[in-house]
N, C-alpha and C positions, 0 to 999 in steps of 0.2 A: 662725378660718380664717387661714392665712398665705399670702402671695403672694410670688413671687420677682420682685424688681424689677431683677435683674441686666441690664445693658446688653449687647447682642450686640457682638462684635468687628467694627469697620468692615472692609469688604471693599476695602481700598486696597492694591494691590500696589506694592512698592518695588523698582525695578530699578536696576542700576548698570552703567556702562560705563567702561572704562579702569581706571587704578590707584586705585580707591576703597578706602580702608582700612575695616576693620570698625568702628572708633570713629566715623567719619563716618556710616556706615550706621546705626549704633545711634542716633546723635544725630538723624538724619533721621527714623527710625522713631518716636522719642519725640515730636518736634515735630509730625509729621503725625498721629499717633494723638491727641495732645492737641487738635489743631485739629478733626478730624472726629468725635471722640468726645464733643463738647460736648453737654450736655443741650438738648433742644429742636430739635436739628438733624434734618432728615428723613434717611432712609436714604441712605448714601453708599457709592459704589463707584467704582472707577477705578484709575488708575495714576500713580505719581510716578517720574520717571526722573532719576537723578543721573549726570552725566557729568564725568569729569576729562579735559581735553584731553591729547593725546599728549605735548605739551611740558610739561604739568604746571603751566602758569601760569594757566590759566583753568578755572573750574568752571561748569557750568550745571545748572540744576534745572528740570524741566518737570513740570507736573501737568495731567492730563486727568481730571476727576472728574465724576460724575453725582450731584447732590444733589437728592433727590426726583425731579422731572421736568425739572430744569434742568442743562445742561452748563456746567461751570466750567473754564476753561483759564487757566493762568498760567505765566509763564516768568521766570527770574532768572539772571543771569550775574554772578559775582563772582570775586575772587582766591583765596578759600579755600572749601572745601566747607561749613563751618559758616556762613559769610557767605551763600553761595548758598541754603542751606536756610532761614536766617532771613529773607532777602528774599522767598523763595517763600512762606513761611508768612505774612508780612505781606500779600502780595498776595492769597493765598487767603483770609485772614480777612475782608478787605473783601468779597470776592465771595461767600463762604459766608454772611456776615451778610445780604447783599442777597438771596441765594437763600432763606434762611430767612424773611426779612421778607416777601418776595413771596409765599411759600407761606402765611404767616399772614394776609396781607391778602386772600387768596382771589382775587387778580387781578380783582376786580370794581371797575369804575370807574363813577362816575355823572357825568352832565353837570354842568358848572359852572353856578352860579346864573344867569349871563347867557345860558345856553342852555336855560333851563327846568328845570334840575336844582335841587337844594337839599333836597328831601325824601329820605327813605330809599327805595330802590327796593323795590317789592313783587314778590316772585317770582311769576311766572305771571300777572301782571295786565296784561301787554301793554306795548308800548313807551311810554315817557314817563310811566307811572303811578307815583305816589308814595304813601307811607303816609298822607299827609294828604289825599289825594284831589284835589290840585291839579295833576294831570298835564296835559300839553298835549294838546289835541284838535284 
């Protein structure tokens, strides 16, 4: 039996404003797709907005993404379009790594040892119960 392991295309829209050339847009698309298409990352959707100021001296890049159930927002402003995209990618990488790690950890916390924690929590066993049976009562 064969299975298809092809990854779906991320649903991230790239918009531009001002005199943004096609080369910069293609560069931005490549960088964003590489970031959100990484293996192990939950479903990603959202928008990246690239703006060239009217005077042409400043570029800004803004991202508003939804990764799994978490919203990630990043902003970068630089002298060129490629620098703005690179800075945005760096900022997004840190946040997407954090979002993926938070998802993997399951958002479950246990009390620290000085508060009675220390054992593994037992699902459905009530507050403070641990796998070794030494929960607080």
